[in-house]
N, C-alpha and C positions, 0 to 999 in steps of 0.2 A: 577600200575599207580598212585594209591593214595599215596603210599610211595614215589614215585618219585616227585609228586607234592608237598608233604610235605617237602621233602628235598630241592627243589628249593625255596620254600617260606622261609624256614629257612635260606638258604644262602643269599637270598635277604634281609631279616631282619637284618642279621649280617652285611652285606655290608652297609646298611643304617646307622646303629649304628656307624660303623667305620668312615663313611664319616662325621657324625655329630661330632664325637670326634676329627677328624682332623681339623674341621672348628672352634673348640673352641680355641681361642687364649689366650695366657698367659696375665694376667692383665698388663696393661701398667704401667711402672715405670717412675715416673716423675723425671727428673734430678734435679729439684728445689724443696726443701722442705721449707715450710713456716708455721708460726703460728702467729696468732693475738689474743691478749687478751686485752679487754677493760672493764673498770668497773667504777662504781659510788658508793661512800660511803656517808652515811648520819648518823649523830648521833645527837639526840635531848634530852634535859632534861629540865623540868620546875617544879617549886615549888610554893606553895601558900605563900602569904606574911607572914603567921604565922607559917611557917615551922621551928620548934624549932632547928633542927639540923644545920640550917644555910647553905644555898647554893645559887648559882647564876643560873638563867636560861641561857641555852647555846644551841647553834645550830652549828654543824660542818658539812661541806660537802666538797667533793673533787672528783676528777676523775683521772684515770690513763690509759695509753695505752702502750702495749708492742708489738713490731713487730719484729720477728726473721726470717731471710731468710738464707738458707744454700744451697750450690751447690758444688758438688764434682764429679770429673771425674778421669781418670787414672793419670793425672799429677798435677791437681790443686784442691785446697780446699778453697772455698770462704765462707765468713761469714759476715752477716750484722745484727746488733742488735740496735734497737731504743727503748728507754724507756723514757716516758713522765709522769710527775706527778705534780699535783697542788691541794692544799687544803687550806681551810680557816676555822676559828672558830670565832663565834660571842658570846661573853659573855655579859650578862646584864650589862649595864652601861659603856661598853667599846667599842672602835672602833674595826672594823674587823681586824684580824691578820692572817697571814699565818701560817699553821702548816706543809706544805709540798710544795716543789717547786724544780723541777729537770728536766733538759734536758740532756739526755745522748745518744750519738751515737758512735758506734764502728764498723769499717769496716776493714776486713782483707782478704788478698790474700796470700795463702800459696802454695809454690811449694813443692810437695811431694818428700822427699828424701828417706824415708823408711816407714815401717809400722807405726811407732810411731813418726817420726820426719819430720818437715817441715821447709823450709826456708821461712820466712814471711815478708810482708810489711803491715803496718797497719796505720789507721788514727782514732783518737779518739777526740771527742768533748764533753765538759761538761760546762753547764751554768745553768741559771734559767730564768723564764718567767717575773717576776715582781720585783718591788722594795722591798728591805729588810731594816729593821730599827734596830738599836741597842737598844734592850729592857732593857739593863742594865743601860742605862742613861735616866733619865726622867726630864722634865722641872718642876721646882717647881710651876710655875704659871699655867701650862696647861699640866697635865700628860696624854696626849692622843697620839695616834700613829703619828699624824701630827707633833707633837713637838719633836719626837725622831729623832736623827741624821740618815741620810741615810748612810747605810754601804755597800749596794750591789744593783745591778740592772741587767737587761738583758745585757749581754756582758760586765759586770763589777762586778766580773771578769768572764772571759770565758777562758777555757783552750783548746788549740788545740795541740795534741800530735801526731807527726809522728815518726814511729819507724820501724826499720829493725832488724832482728835477727833470732833466732831459736825458734821453737815451739815444745813442747813435748806433745803428746796426748796418754797417756797410756790407757785411757778409753773413751768410747763414750760420757760420761757426765762430764769429767774432763780434763782440759788441763793447761799447763803452757807456758808462753812466756818469753824469755830472750832477751830483746831489747838492744843489745850492742851499737847500734847507734840510739839514740832517741833525737829528738828536741821537747822540751816542751815550748810552747809559751803561755804567759799570756797576755790577753787583758783586759784593763780597759778603755772603751770608754766613760764613763760618765766623764764629765769635772771636776765636783766637787770632785769626788773620785780620779781622776788622780792627781789633784792638792794636795791632801793629801798624796800622795806617798804611797798608800796602796798596799798590795799584792805583796810586793817585788820589786816594781818599783825602778829604780836606782835614779831617781830625780823627783821632782814635775813637773807635766805636761806630763810626759811620758805616753804613752798609750799602749806600747808593751814591753814585757820582754822576751828575748830568753834564754833558758837554754839547755845545752847539757848534757844529763843525761843517766845513766844506769837504765833500767826499768825491773822490774820483776812483772808478773801478774799470779795469780792463780785463775782459774774460775771453779765453780762447779754448775751444773744444772741438777737435777734428779727428776723424778717422783717417790716418795717413795712408792706410790701405786696409784690406779686409781684416787683418789680424793685429794692427798697430793703432793705438789711440793715444793722442797727446792732449792734455788739458792743463791750463795754467790760469791763475787769477792773481792780479795785483790790485791792492787796495791802498789808497792814500787818504788819510784823514788829517785835516788842518783845523785846529781849534781857533776860532775867530778871536777869542779872548786871551789867548796865550802867545800872541804875536811877539817874536823876538826871544822867546824862552825855549830852552832845550826840549821841553815836552810839548811843543806846539804841533809837531808832526808825529803821526803814527803810520808806519808802513808795514804791510803784510804781503808776503808773496808765497804761493805754493804752486808746485808743478808736479804732474803725475804722468808717467809714461808706462803704458800697459802693452805687453807683447804676448799674444795668445799663441802657444805652441800647438795646442789642440783645442777642441771645443770646451774642455773642462780643465785645462792646464795652462797657467799663465805665469809670466814674470812681471813684477811690478817694481818700478823705481820712483821714489817719492822724495821731494825736497820741500822743506818749509823754512822760511826766513822771516824773522820778526825784528823790527826796529821800533821799540816802544820804551821811551826813557822812564816811564812810570813803572815798568816791569824790571828793566835792567838798563844800565848806562851803556852796555855793549850790545852788539848785534847777537841775537839768538838764532841758531839754526839747527835743523835736524835732517837726517838723511836715512832712508830705509830702503833696502833692496831685499826683495822677498820672492819666493817661488811657491806656488800653491795651487789649490783648486779654486775654480771660479764657475759661477753659474749666472747666465745672462738671459734675460727675456725682454722683448720690446714689441711695441705695436705702433705702426706709423699710420 
């Protein structure tokens, strides 16, 4: 009788365990993956009046925000990438100047053709937040920022690029786009800048320029380890109707290396290179090294 009771209890216990196992559901997989990263950078230096090495007191500050959204199902691959950045530097005896200013947004919808190939349509926007001044030209009477000529502003220029073509994704962190049908639109909405016929405008007073171009993009975004991320993007635009002319090609490159010391403290190194004959006959480049606070949140 005792053996029978023990056997029944054992069977009951096993049945309860099996019931609990069946009730455990697989973790829910979210169809939308997104990540948000926002940060603030501050840099300050000060010196006594008798500092023999000779330096200026300075204070630099800035902020940035990156928001990435991805969605993929059996037939479609969607991607949305927003990048914002603005920074200033104050040097003793000088007016405040910008050291970073960028508005970037890229949205893509891809129809999956095979494991590595998509047919895509995309929309890309690039501009800046505030006025920019030509630091190479200074007034003899008043060498301050207010006397420098205005050279750029919000939506002056701004670039809106619509593209269709093929996308190749050999790796989860790297892809290439071949935009065989691409419309690149340049906006210069500031009246004084449009009157100067800057940024490739056809005639003074124009505020919009349309270009039909061939576009190639290579994008790389990978966590090298738990605390190190490297991302870069190279864009080449070739104007079909400017063949043989110096402004036929426009090339853009940006790279960003982020090293997280702690959950909320990071170091960021950024490089931007622009080769655009309609902006400047020489290569433009900028480099920013910053240390600051960062907040990240993601859902896979």
